[in-house]
N, C-alpha and C positions, 0 to 999 in steps of 0.2 A: 257535766255528768252525762252520759249514755243517754239518749232519747229511748224511751220505752215506747212501742208503737204497738204491734201485733200482740205483745205477750200481758196486755195489762188486763187485771182481772176484770170481767164483767160485773155489774153489781155492785162497782166501789167507784163513788166519786175519784176524779183524778184532782189532785192537787199538786202545788209543785214539793211540798214537802214530803207527801206521799208517795210521790215520782220518787224525788231522790232517794228515800228507803227502800223502796222496792226493785231500785236500779242498784244498789248497792247489794241488796241480797240476792239479787240476779247474777250478779257478776264474781259472787264470793263463793269458793269451793268450799267452805267450812261454814259451821256454824259462828254466828258473831254475836255479842251483847248488845245491848243497845247504846252505850259506850262506843263501842268499835265503830260501829253506822254512823254516830253523830261524829265522831274523830273521821273517818272516811269522807262523811257529806262535806264537812269544814275544810278539808284539805284539800276540796276541789273547788274552793272559794264560794260557798255557801253559806249561809248563816242561817243554823238550826236552833231550837231549843231541844235540850234532851226530853222535857215532857211530852214535846209534839212527836219526838220519835217512837216515844212508847205507847202514844194513842194511836199513831198510825200500826205499829205492830200487833197492839189490841186489837185495833179492825182487822188484819190482815189474820189473827189467829183466830178471831171468830169467824171469818170468812173462810176459812181453811185454807187458806192460800199462803200460810207461812206454819211452820210448826216450831214451836215452845218448848223449849227441852232443860230442866234444872238437872244440871250434873254434879253427880257427887254429895248430895243435899244440899248443894251449895245455894245460898238465896240468892242469886245473881243466874237468869236465865239467858239460855242463849237461843238465838233464832236461823232457821232458814228455808228457804224457799222451799214449798211442800213441790217434790218433783214427783211426789206418787211413788218414791222405791224406797223401800224397806231398808234404813240404817240402823248401825248401832255406831259407836265411836269408844276407844280405847282413853282414857283421858291420865296425863302426866300428872301424878301427886305434888311435885314441886313446882312447874311453870304454868300446869295446865291446859298445855297443849293439846289438842284435839287430836286422834288419828282416824282415821275412817277404818273399820274393820269390814275385809271383803266378802265374809260370808256371813250368815246367820247361825249361829248355834243351836237357834230354839225352833232352826223350820221343821225338824225332823221331830220334835219331842212334843207327847202324849201326855197331858196332865191328866194323874189320877185323880178323879173328882170324887166326891159324895154324892154329889147332884149329878144323875146321869144327863139332863136335858140343859145345862149349861153352855152356852154357846160362848166360846173364847175370841174377842174381838183383836186383840194386838195384847205388847206388851213390852216390858221394858228389860234393858239389860246395862248392867254397869259393870263395864271392864277397866281397872286401872292401875298403876305401875307407873315406872319410871321413863323416860323418851330416852333414846341414844345419848341426846346431850347430858340429861341429870343423874345417867343413873350410876347410883354410886359403887364403885370396881370394887 
């Protein structure tokens, strides 16, 4: 597993298991489930319990280091390192592949709210369909 040096989040005690989880997320270009993370750690020859991965992820989410997302009302969440860049994903209905959306269609959207003093802090956007491999022709 790649050694995590300078990017280790401040205020979080470094353990071997947390470092392994963080390293997998840091090297991933897409959100991963806890099971995916566990498998990647095990493929690198390390032993880790799924419950340990979940505990590390919960801590990272609580500290703002990781973003947790539930896609398409799915009970299984996916996690990605918080790179402080606003992102959305299109999700394949068939294989659950997640494809990054390059722009945010909500950037210029101004909601008409009954309450004038409401301050919008963020939003969720779900885009789903079929990827090129699953598209029913």
